[in-house]
C-alpha positions in Angstrom: -2.6 -15.8 -22.3 -6.2 -16.4 -21.3 -6.2 -13.0 -19.6 -4.9 -11.2 -22.7 -7.5 -13.1 -24.9 -10.3 -12.0 -22.5 -9.3 -8.4 -22.8 -8.9 -8.7 -26.6 -12.4 -10.0 -26.9 -13.7 -7.1 -24.8 -11.9 -4.7 -27.0 -13.3 -6.2 -30.2 -16.8 -6.7 -29.0 -17.5 -3.8 -26.8 -18.9 -0.7 -28.5 -16.8 1.4 -26.0 -19.8 2.5 -23.9 -17.6 1.3 -21.1 -13.9 1.7 -21.5 -11.7 -1.4 -21.3 -8.0 -1.7 -20.5 -5.8 -2.2 -23.6 -3.0 -4.7 -22.6 0.5 -5.0 -24.0 3.8 -6.3 -22.7 4.1 -3.0 -20.8 1.0 -3.8 -18.7 1.7 -7.3 -17.4 -0.7 -9.9 -16.1 0.4 -12.1 -13.2 0.7 -15.9 -12.6 -2.5 -15.6 -10.7 -4.5 -13.6 -13.3 -6.5 -16.5 -14.6 -7.6 -17.4 -11.1 -8.5 -13.8 -10.4 -10.7 -13.5 -13.5 -12.4 -16.8 -12.7 -13.1 -15.4 -9.2 -15.1 -12.6 -10.7 -12.7 -9.5 -10.8 -14.7 -6.5 -12.1 -12.0 -3.9 -12.1 -8.3 -3.6 -12.2 -5.8 -0.7 -11.7 -2.3 -0.6 -13.1 0.4 -0.6 -10.5 4.1 -0.9 -11.2 3.2 -1.7 -14.9 1.2 -4.7 -13.7 -2.5 -5.5 -13.2 -3.8 -5.2 -9.7 -7.4 -6.3 -9.0 -9.4 -3.6 -7.2 -13.1 -4.7 -7.1 -14.8 -8.1 -7.2 -18.5 -7.9 -6.0 -18.6 -4.2 -5.1 -16.3 -1.9 -3.1 -18.7 -2.1 -0.1 -19.4 -5.8 -0.2 -15.7 -6.6 -0.6 -15.1 -4.3 2.4 -17.5 -6.1 4.7 -16.3 -9.5 3.7 -12.6 -8.5 4.3 -13.5 -7.2 7.8 -15.3 -10.4 8.7 -13.8 -13.4 6.8 -10.7 -14.0 4.7 -9.6 -13.0 1.2 -6.9 -13.9 -1.3 -5.2 -10.9 -2.9 -3.1 -11.0 -6.0 -0.6 -8.3 -5.1 2.1 -9.4 -7.6 2.2 -5.7 -8.6 3.9 -5.1 -5.2 7.3 -5.7 -6.9 10.5 -6.7 -5.1 13.7 -4.7 -5.8 16.6 -6.9 -4.7 19.8 -5.5 -3.3 22.5 -8.2 -3.1 26.1 -7.9 -2.3 28.5 -6.5 0.4 27.1 -3.0 0.0 23.4 -3.9 0.0 22.7 -2.5 3.4 24.6 0.7 2.7 22.6 1.3 -0.5 19.3 0.7 1.3 20.4 3.1 4.1 21.3 5.8 1.6 17.7 5.6 0.3 15.8 6.0 3.6 15.8 8.2 6.7 14.9 5.1 8.8 17.8 3.5 10.6 18.0 0.0 9.1 21.6 -0.7 10.0 20.9 -1.7 13.6 18.5 -4.3 15.0 17.5 -5.7 11.7 17.4 -9.5 11.9 17.3 -11.8 9.0 13.6 -12.4 8.2 12.5 -9.1 9.8 10.5 -6.5 7.8 10.8 -2.7 8.2 8.5 0.0 6.8 10.8 2.6 5.3 10.0 5.8 3.4 12.5 6.5 0.6 13.4 10.2 -0.1 15.3 12.2 -2.7 17.9 14.9 -2.1 15.1 17.4 -1.2 13.5 15.0 1.3 10.6 14.3 -1.1 9.0 10.9 -0.9 9.9 8.5 -3.7 8.3 5.4 -2.3 7.4 3.7 1.0 8.4 0.0 0.7 8.6 -2.6 3.4 12.2 -3.7 3.4 12.7 -7.4 4.1 16.1 -8.8 5.3 15.9 -12.0 3.4 19.5 -13.2 3.9 23.0 -12.0 4.7 23.9 -9.1 2.3 20.5 -9.5 0.6 17.4 -7.3 0.9 14.1 -7.0 -0.8 12.3 -3.7 -1.1 8.6 -4.5 -1.5 7.7 -1.3 -3.3 4.6 0.9 -3.8 3.9 2.3 -7.3 7.1 4.0 -8.6 10.2 3.0 -10.5 12.6 2.4 -7.5 14.7 0.0 -9.6 16.0 2.8 -11.7 16.7 5.0 -8.7 18.6 2.2 -6.9 20.6 1.3 -9.9 21.6 5.0 -10.4 22.7 5.3 -6.8 24.7 2.1 -6.9 26.6 3.3 -9.9 27.1 6.8 -8.7 28.4 5.8 -5.3 30.5 3.0 -6.8 28.8 0.4 -4.5 29.5 -3.4 -4.7 25.8 -4.4 -5.0 23.6 -6.0 -7.7 20.2 -4.3 -8.1 17.6 -6.5 -9.8 13.8 -7.1 -9.9 13.4 -10.8 -9.4 10.4 -12.8 -10.4 8.6 -12.8 -7.0 4.9 -12.7 -7.0 3.3 -11.9 -3.6 -0.1 -13.4 -2.7 -1.7 -11.9 0.3 -4.1 -13.6 2.7 -6.0 -11.0 4.6 -8.9 -10.8 7.1 -9.6 -12.0 10.7 -9.6 -15.7 9.6 -6.3 -15.4 7.7 -4.2 -17.1 10.3 -6.5 -20.1 10.3 -6.3 -20.5 6.6 -2.5 -20.1 6.4 -2.0 -22.5 9.2 -4.2 -25.1 7.4 -2.0 -24.9 4.3 1.5 -24.2 5.7 1.3 -25.8 9.1 0.9 -24.7 12.6 4.4 -23.0 12.6 2.7 -20.2 10.6 1.0 -19.1 13.8 4.4 -18.4 15.4 5.4 -15.7 12.9 5.4 -12.3 14.6 4.1 -9.1 13.1 6.5 -7.8 10.4 8.6 -11.0 10.6 8.9 -13.6 8.0 9.9 -17.3 7.9 10.6 -19.9 5.2 7.7 -22.4 5.2 7.3 -25.3 2.9 4.6 -25.7 0.2 4.7 -28.8 -2.0 8.3 -29.3 -0.9 9.5 -25.8 -1.8 10.5 -23.1 0.7 8.4 -20.0 0.4 8.9 -16.8 2.4 5.8 -16.1 4.4 5.5 -12.7 6.3 2.9 -11.6 8.8 2.1 -8.3 7.0 -0.3 -6.8 4.4 -2.0 -3.6 3.4 -4.9 -3.9 5.7 -5.5 -3.7 9.5 -7.5 -6.9 9.5 -4.5 -9.1 10.0 -2.9 -11.5 7.6 0.1 -12.8 5.7 2.0 -12.2 2.5 3.4 -15.2 0.6 6.4 -14.4 -1.6 6.1 -16.9 -4.4 9.4 -17.1 -6.4 8.4 -20.2 -8.4 5.8 -18.7 -10.9 4.9 -22.2 -12.2 3.5 -23.0 -8.7 1.1 -20.0 -8.7 -2.1 -22.0 -9.6 -1.2 -24.7 -7.1 -0.7 -22.2 -4.3 -3.9 -20.3 -5.1 -5.9 -23.5 -5.4 -4.6 -24.9 -2.2 -5.6 -21.8 -0.3 -8.9 -21.6 -2.1 -9.9 -25.2 -1.3 -8.8 -25.0 2.3 -10.6 -21.6 2.6 -14.0 -22.9 1.7 -14.9 -23.5 5.3 -14.0 -19.9 6.0 -16.0 -18.4 3.1 -12.8 -17.4 1.4 -13.1 -14.9 -1.5 -10.8 -13.1 -3.9 -10.2 -9.5 -3.0 -7.6 -6.7 -3.1 -6.5 -3.6 -1.2 -9.8 -2.0 -0.3 -10.3 1.8 -0.4 -12.8 1.9 2.4 -10.8 -0.3 4.8 -7.5 1.5 4.1 -8.9 5.0 4.8 -10.7 3.9 7.9 -7.5 2.3 9.1 -5.3 5.3 8.3 -3.2 3.5 5.7 -1.6 6.0 3.3 -1.2 5.3 -0.4 2.0 6.5 -2.2 1.0 8.5 -5.3 -2.3 9.5 -3.7 -1.6 10.7 -0.2 2.1 11.3 -0.5 4.2 12.2 -3.6 7.7 13.5 -4.3 6.2 16.9 -3.4 5.8 15.8 0.2 8.4 14.9 2.9 7.9 12.1 5.4 7.5 14.8 8.1 4.5 16.2 6.3 3.0 12.8 6.0 3.2 12.0 9.7 6.1 9.6 9.3 8.3 11.3 11.8 9.0 8.1 13.7 10.6 6.6 10.7 13.1 9.4 10.3 16.3 9.0 12.4 17.4 12.6 12.0 19.4 12.7 15.2 21.4 9.6 14.5 24.7 9.2 12.7 23.3 7.3 9.7 24.0 8.7 6.3 21.1 9.0 3.9 20.2 11.2 0.9 18.0 14.1 1.9 19.1 14.3 5.5 20.1 17.9 5.4 16.8 18.9 3.7 14.7 17.1 6.4 16.8 18.6 9.2 16.2 22.0 7.7 12.5 21.5 7.4 12.2 20.2 11.0 14.1 23.3 12.3 12.0 25.7 10.3 8.7 24.0 11.1 6.8 21.6 8.9 4.5 23.8 6.8 1.7 21.3 6.1 0.6 17.9 7.4 -1.8 15.1 6.5 -5.0 15.2 8.6 -8.3 13.3 8.5 -11.6 14.9 7.4 -15.2 13.8 8.2 -17.5 15.2 5.4 -21.2 15.7 5.4 -23.6 15.0 2.5 -24.3 12.2 0.2 -21.7 9.4 -0.3 -18.7 10.9 -2.2 -17.0 9.3 -5.2 -13.3 8.4 -4.8 -11.0 11.3 -5.4 -9.3 11.2 -8.8 -7.9 14.7 -8.5 -7.1 17.0 -5.5 -10.2 18.5 -3.9 -9.7 22.0 -2.5 -10.3 22.5 1.3 -11.4 25.9 2.5 -11.6 27.3 6.0 -13.3 30.7 6.4 -13.3 30.9 2.6 -9.5 30.6 2.4 -7.9 27.6 0.7 -5.9 25.7 3.3 -5.0 22.5 1.4 -6.5 19.6 -0.6 -8.1 16.2 -0.2 -5.8 13.3 -1.2 -8.2 10.4 -0.8 -11.9 10.1 0.1 -14.5 7.5 0.5 -17.9 6.8 2.1 -17.6 4.7 5.2 -20.6 2.3 5.5 -19.5 1.5 9.1 -20.0 5.0 10.3 -22.4 6.3 7.7 -20.2 9.3 6.9 -17.7 10.3 4.2 -14.0 10.2 5.5 -10.9 11.6 3.8 -7.3 12.3 4.1 -6.2 15.9 3.4 -2.8 17.7 3.2 -3.5 21.0 5.1 -1.5 24.1 6.0 -0.4 23.8 9.6 -0.6 27.6 10.2 -4.1 28.0 8.7 -5.8 24.9 10.1 -8.3 25.4 12.9 -9.8 22.2 14.5 -12.6 24.2 16.1 -14.0 25.5 12.8 -15.8 23.7 10.1 -14.2 23.3 6.7 -15.7 23.3 3.2 -14.5 21.0 0.4 -15.0 21.4 -3.4 -14.3 18.4 -5.6 -13.0 18.4 -9.2 -16.5 18.8 -10.5 -17.3 21.8 -8.4 -19.5 20.0 -5.9 -19.3 21.4 -2.4 -19.8 19.9 1.1 -18.7 20.8 4.6 -17.2 18.9 7.6 -14.5 18.9 10.2 -10.9 18.0 10.7 -9.5 15.1 12.8 -6.1 13.7 13.6 -4.9 10.5 11.9 -5.4 7.7 12.2 -9.1 8.2 12.7 -10.0 7.8 16.3 -12.8 5.2 16.0 -14.3 5.9 19.5 -14.3 9.6 19.0 -15.8 9.3 15.6 -18.6 7.1 16.9 -19.2 9.6 19.7 -19.6 12.4 17.3 -21.8 10.4 15.0 -24.2 9.5 17.9 -24.1 12.8 19.7 
């Protein structure tokens, strides 16, 4: 309520020199939102119809703190789609080319692209095996709930498809393990990467996974008791004072440096997992049944026409890409930039770009024109960015 009142005051008192976000029941706040505002959130984005904090002090200052300390991220917008029932695993397997029917222990997490009948990407959740015949799809920004419900009905599956009230809180950064162990106990240190365990907080079992949308290390706490949100935040905040804890969120600089792709930006339903470099998550030669299998097999046989690459761009710091930027090689358009940012660590602009395989030459420079007609040049790299190679080129 306080969050809604804060936005309402901004709407009433701001002369619209700076736009504000108009809230309604369609754009939901979260159980942590009051704490997020108190921590100084300066910007939000809307993700799965929910507020997701994006900037606190500044994009760059948040970045340096994330790579050196520890942050609390309100990632409630990372909604959970629950599949429960005898056919839960079959439904999940129909949705993804990754083989999730074998070697998938309870508590384990698996990254899994979801595709349609044409092999186009619909989402790229982490699937969590929370219990026998029960899965959570921890989704990116698209309406997977409707797709899953439609498939369950169309295939006549014995499965309930719901969006439970689960509100993830991420603890990210090199000191994340210390902080989570202080609050949840030493057993938190034993959780392996992409595994989860039930750990107690105030006498309640909460699912804690070693995961998160950064390469700095950390955990995600899946709170399914919304009334405990402030207690959970406050406990982590208080214990984190000795680690210089701050509020944060998925950071554009850190994710591009780390090669983390964003659904809706770097991959859309117009792209297949093969084009996005997700080949290892596509079990095309197995016996599993999934929607889009024939389309992906056909594309692999014909040859993938385009792929995601990295770019290093010259010139002044770029602004984040809000529209595709055209990439040229020898004055010929060869693709487009999907995400871009200035890297303070390397002192260069770095970007992801979807480029034609047949017309991409690593030995030649490229030119890029943004949505405002501004031009710069640079070169192509493989993904993820090779840090040592990048440093060598910058110091040569």
